[in-house]
C-alpha positions in Angstrom: -42.0 -6.0 4.3 -39.4 -4.4 2.2 -35.7 -4.2 2.8 -35.8 -0.4 3.4 -38.3 -0.8 6.2 -36.3 -3.6 7.8 -33.2 -1.4 7.8 -35.1 1.5 9.3 -36.4 -0.8 12.1 -32.9 -2.1 12.7 -31.5 1.4 13.0 -34.3 2.4 15.4 -33.6 -0.7 17.5 -29.9 0.1 17.6 -30.7 3.7 18.8 -33.0 2.3 21.4 -30.4 -0.2 22.6 -27.8 2.7 22.9 -30.4 4.8 24.9 -31.1 1.8 27.2 -27.4 1.2 27.8 -27.0 4.9 28.7 -30.0 4.7 31.1 -28.6 1.6 32.8 -25.1 3.2 33.2 -26.7 6.2 35.0 -28.5 3.9 37.5 -26.9 2.9 40.8 -27.7 -0.6 42.1 -26.8 -1.8 45.6 -26.1 -5.4 46.3 -26.1 -6.5 49.9 -24.9 -9.6 51.9 -24.7 -10.6 55.5 -27.9 -8.7 56.4 -26.4 -5.5 54.9 -23.0 -5.8 56.6 -21.4 -5.7 53.1 -22.8 -3.4 50.4 -21.5 -3.0 46.9 -22.7 -0.1 44.8 -22.6 -0.7 41.0 -23.6 1.2 38.0 -26.0 -0.4 35.6 -23.0 -0.7 33.3 -21.5 -3.2 35.9 -18.9 -0.7 37.1 -18.2 -0.9 40.9 -18.7 2.5 42.4 -18.2 1.7 46.0 -17.9 -0.9 48.7 -19.0 -0.6 52.3 -18.1 -3.1 55.0 -19.5 -2.9 58.5 -16.6 -2.3 61.0 -17.8 -5.2 63.1 -16.7 -7.6 60.4 -13.1 -6.3 60.7 -13.2 -6.9 64.4 -14.0 -10.6 63.7 -10.8 -10.9 61.8 -12.3 -13.4 59.4 -10.8 -12.7 56.0 -12.7 -15.7 54.4 -16.1 -14.4 55.7 -15.4 -10.9 54.4 -14.4 -12.2 51.0 -17.5 -14.5 50.8 -19.8 -11.6 51.7 -18.2 -9.3 49.2 -18.6 -11.9 46.4 -22.3 -12.4 47.5 -23.0 -8.7 47.5 -21.4 -8.3 44.0 -23.5 -11.2 42.7 -26.6 -9.7 44.2 -26.0 -6.4 42.4 -25.2 -8.2 39.2 -28.5 -10.2 39.4 -30.4 -6.9 39.9 -28.7 -5.4 36.9 -29.5 -8.4 34.7 -33.1 -8.3 35.7 -33.4 -4.5 35.0 -31.6 -5.0 31.7 -34.0 -7.8 30.7 -37.0 -5.8 31.6 -35.8 -2.8 29.6 -35.1 -5.0 26.6 -38.6 -6.5 26.8 -40.1 -3.0 27.1 -38.0 -1.7 24.2 -39.0 -4.6 21.9 -42.6 -3.7 22.5 -43.9 -7.0 21.2 -41.7 -7.1 18.1 -41.7 -10.7 17.1 -38.2 -12.3 16.9 -37.4 -15.5 15.0 -37.1 -18.6 17.1 -33.8 -18.9 18.9 -33.0 -15.2 18.5 -32.5 -13.1 21.6 -31.0 -9.7 22.5 
């Protein structure tokens, strides 16, 4: 394989990565905790777009519980984003072999 072809593939991969990042940013992922009592909406770019807290949690007046549920909901959304990102990267690579120890 010549250097020109390698550079062309690298450019195409860079374009595909940019497209993937734009697609992820357009997505909306919802992380939930406490059986849906706390919901955090995030963009695929990891931006928080909204937080919903069931009013019954406020009535319990348990600040620590609300904080824990918010953290759990955010982590649930982030895990979904990571899984989507990994899947899109795998699809994008389309079986392109990478050297050992190399990852995207």
